[in-house]
N, C-alpha and C positions, 0 to 999 in steps of 0.2 A: 386257752385250749387245754382241756383236761387230759386227753389221750396223747401219748407220745409214740405210738406204733400205728402205722397206716399201711394197708395193702389195697391197691386199686387194681382190679383185674376184671375179667369177663371176655367177651368176644368182639367188642367194639374198640379197636385200636385207637382211632382218633380221639374218642371221648375219654378213654383211659389216660392218654398222654396229656390232654388239655386239663383234666381234673388234677393230675399230678403236678403239673407246672403251676397251677393256681395255688395248690396246697403248699408247695415249696416257697412261693412268694409270700404267702401268709405267715409261714413259720420262720423263714430265714431272711425275708426282705427282698427288695428288688435288686440290690447290689450287695450280696452277703460277703463278709470277710472270707478270704481264702482258707482260713483255719476254722471257720464256723460252718462251712458246707463242704462235705466230702462226697463227690459224685462218683459212683461206681457204674461202669458201662461194660457191655460186651465188647470184646476186641479179638482180633485174629490171634490164634494160638492159645487162647484161654478157654478151658472147658467150663461146662456148667458148674462142676464142683469147684473149680478154681475161683469163679466169680462169687459163689455162695460163701466160700471160706474167706474171701476178701471182705465180705460184709461182716462176717463173724469177727474178724480181726479189728475192723473199724469200731464195732460195738464194744470191744474189750479195751480199746485205747481211749484213755480219758481225754476230754476236751483240752485244747491248748491253753495254758495259763489259767486254768480253772473256769473258763467261760462255758458257753453252751455250744453244742455241736449237732448238726443235722447230717445224717447219713442217708443218701438218696441212691437206691438201686434203680437206675433209670432205664425205662423201656426194655425190660428184661424178658427174653423169650424162652427161658429155660424152666419156667415153673412146672410145665407138663412133665418134666423129668423127675419129679419128686419121688415117685415110686411108693411102694407099700411099706408097712411097718417091718415086714420080714425081709425086705430087699436089702442086700448087702453091697450094692453098687456104690461107687464113690459119690455119685449124685445123691442117692438116697441117704447116705451117711451124712453128707454135708447139710442137707435140708433138715434132718433130725436134730443136728447140732444147733442150727439156727432157730428152729422151733422151740428147742429147749431153753435157749437164752431168752427168747421172748416170753416164754411161760414163767421163767424165774423172775423176769422183770428187768428191763434195762434201766440205767441210771436216770434220775430225774433231770439231769443236765444234758440229756440226749433226746433226739427225735429220729425215729427210723421211718423213712418213706420208701415204699417199694411199689413199682407199677409195671404192668406188662400183662399180656393175655395168657389164658390157659391154666391159671391156678385152680386146683381142684378143691372145692369147698368141703369135701369129705375128708381131706387129709390133714396132717398135723399142722402144717404151716398156716393154713387158713383158719383152722380151729384156734390156734394160739393167738393169731391176730384178732380174731373176733372176741376172744375171751379177755385179752389184755389191752386191746386197742380198738381200731376201726377197720372193718372189712367192707369195701365198696365194690359192688359188682356192676359193671356197665355192660348191659346187654344191647346188642344191635336189634333194631326193630325187625320183627319177624313178618315177612310178607304173607305167611300162612295164617296169621292172626288178622284177618281182614277187618275186624272191628276196631282194632287198637293200634295197628302199625302207623297209621297216619298221625294219630295223637302223639305217639312216642316220637316220631320224626319231627313233628311240629315243636315239641318240647326241646329237642336237641338243637334245632335251628335257632329257636328263641334264646336258648342259653348261650349259644355261640355269639349271637348278635349282642346280647347283654354284655358279654365279656369284652366286646370291641366298642362298646358304648354307642351302638347303633339302634335307632328305633325303626323297626320293621312294620309298616302298615299291614293290616290283615290280608289284603289282596296279594301283596308281595310275598308274605309268609306262605299263603296257600299255593301260590305259583311255584315257589321254591320246593315245597314238599312234593308237588306233582312232578316237577322236573327232576328232582334228585332220586325219587323212589326211596330206597333204603340205603343209598350209597353215602354213608356217613363220612367217607374219606373226602368227599368233595365239598362238604359244608364250609370249611374254613376258606378254601380257595374261591368258591363262588361268592362268598360274602366279601372277600378282599377285592375281587373283580368289581363287584357292585359299588363298594365304597370308593374305589379309585375312579370308576366311570362317572359316578355322581358328584365327585368333587370333595370327598373326605367324609369322615364320620359325622360331622355336624350338618352335612347337606342332606336334604330329603332323599330317601330312596324311593323311586317310583316304579310302578308296575311296568311302565313302558321300557325302562332301563333293564328290568329283570327279563322281560321277553326278548329284548335285543341281544343280550350277551349270555344268558344262562340257558343252555340247551338241555333238552331232556335226554340224558344219557345214564339213567340209573343203572347200577351194576347188578342188582338183584332182580328187578322187574325188567323184562325185556320189552321196554317201551317201543323200540324201533320195530320189533317183530309184530307187536300188537297193532301199531299204526299201519304197517304194511297189510296185515290181514284186514283191518278196518277199511282200508282203501281198495281191497280186493286185488292187490297187486301181487300176483303169484311169484314173479321173478324176484321182487324185492324181499318177499317173505322167506323164500328159500335161501336167498343170499344171507339174510339175517340169521337163519338157523345155522348155516355154515360158519358164520362169524362167531356166534355164541358157543357152538360146540367145539370149535378149534381150541378155545382157551380152557376147556374143561379137562381135568385129569380123568374123569369117568364120563365120557360123552353119553354113553347109553343110560347111565343113571341120571344124568342131567335132563334127559328127555322127559322123565317122569315129572320133574318140577315144571318144565315148560308146558306140559299137558295140563297140569293143575292151574297154572297161570292163564292158559288159553281158555279153560273152562270158566274161570272167574270173569275173564274179559267178555266172553260171549254172553254170559248171564247178565253182566252189567249193561251191555248193549240192549239186551232184551228188556231189562227193567226200564231203561230210558225210553225205549220204544213204546212200552206200555204206558208209561207216564205221559208221553206226548199224545197218545191216543185218548187217554182220559181227560187231559187238559185241552185237547183239540189244538195242538201246537204243531207247527211245521218248521219254524225258524229256530236253529240252535241257540241264537242269542236270546230269544223269548223263553226257551227252556231254562236257560241259566237264570233269568229274572224270576221265572215262576218258582223255581226251587228256592231261590233267595227269599222270596216273599211268602213262602208257606208259613202258616201259623204253627205254633208248637203242637197244637192238637192235630192238625192235618199231617204234619211231619211224622208224629208218633203213630198215626193211623197207617200211613204208608209203610213205615218201618215194621209195624206189627204184621203187615202182609208180606214181609220179606223183601221190600224194595229198599235195599241199603243205599242206593245211589242218592236218595234225597238227603243223606247225611254227609255226602262228599263235598269237597270245596266246589264252588260253582264253576270255576274255570275248568276243572276236570269234567264236570257234567256237560259243559258245552262241547268239549272235545268228543266225549262219548256220543252226544247227540248228532254231531256232524257225521260220525262213522255209522251210527245206527241207521241213518237215512239211506245208506248203501245196501241195506238188506231188507228183505221181507221177514215178518215175524216167524213164518214157518221155516225159513232158511236158518235162522238163529236156533230154533228148537232142534232142527236136524243136526246143526253143528254141535250142539251140546250132547246129543245122543252119540255123535261121531267121536267126541272127546271121551265119553264114557267107554265106548267100544275099543278105542285105541288104547286107553289105559289098561283095560282088562287084557288086551292082547299082549301088552308089554309085560304084564305080571305073569301071565300063564303060558306064553309062547317063547320059544327059543329064537324066533325070528328077530330081525334087527328092529330095535326101538325107533331108530332114526327114520327108517323107511315108513313105519306106522305113522310117525308125526308128519313126515312130508306128504304122505298120501292124504292125511286129514286136512292139511293146509290147502292142498290142491282142490279138494272137494269143497271146502268152505269158500275159497276165493274164486271158484269157477264161475262161468257165465250165469246170469240170473236164471232162475227156474222158469219153466213154462207153466201156464195155468191149464186147467182141465179142457179149455177150449182150444188149446194149442198155440195161444199167443204168448209172447214173452212178457214177463213182468220186468219192467225197467228198474234198474238200481236207482235209488234216490227218492223213491216214493214211500210214503208211510203206510 
């Protein structure tokens, strides 16, 4: 290993920690000597400046008896306190000293590993680590990037499974991505549950086991809210809104994100409904098979027309198809218009964003619309 300075940061805490632990094992071994690995952690009563100065002192202390030493600043949450070049605070001063030591070059008999969220790539510490060592940024999949977030999450789940020596069949991987959303915190725990449930890392991991014990509780994507809307269950949907907004520091601001997610969800329902109409399908299971069996040319043609759902994992498509049967196409179009209007109202009005969202949900989940002849359209027809 050529580099001897590593900083692993970003906004994905579990991935940052896992990468750091793997790196420490590679550098110091599974059972390092007490004098060969110095771990520096946050602790009660110690300021950010205190911790950074402790790292500086460790780098200035030679390894015991002329051996090699690894200094690990573990799971540090103070990187965001680095400050600017002109900042004279104790924290900024400490970070400047640490960045200076790294720039000058630490001894060849030492390795510095630092991990934690929030380090600013524009500031001195990240620049020094990038220049003299390795800077790794672990970004959490972004739900707003609808084309790439699933691929990013699939990669993270696969990497975690590889670390545990587990072979995940594609259907299990797809199901986990659909169940987790972008909740990277749950990747490790859900895999551990699956491994134990199936009998150990050498036992086959089955889709049946995944469906049995891995529930869809993604932290960023409000799956429960979307499912309630898809089932036209007003009471459940309003309850989910209450649950989601109670844990937000800025509930009114969070409404904007829920509106964007709801717009994407309705659009996906409409895309599935259109796909079912073109393929003359009524059974969600058949929809899943039809998407699975699309030729590359047909899939590309659908995607060119804006039907992103043909690129989703087939389990998710089946769930969407089940809910799409609860709506007429016109209802979904009016729902999308309602999302647009509610979003505009949240941006331009001083009225409550939450009220706008709840009114939208009531409108979408309301009774099926009537036709021009005055007869009701029953939910569940294509």
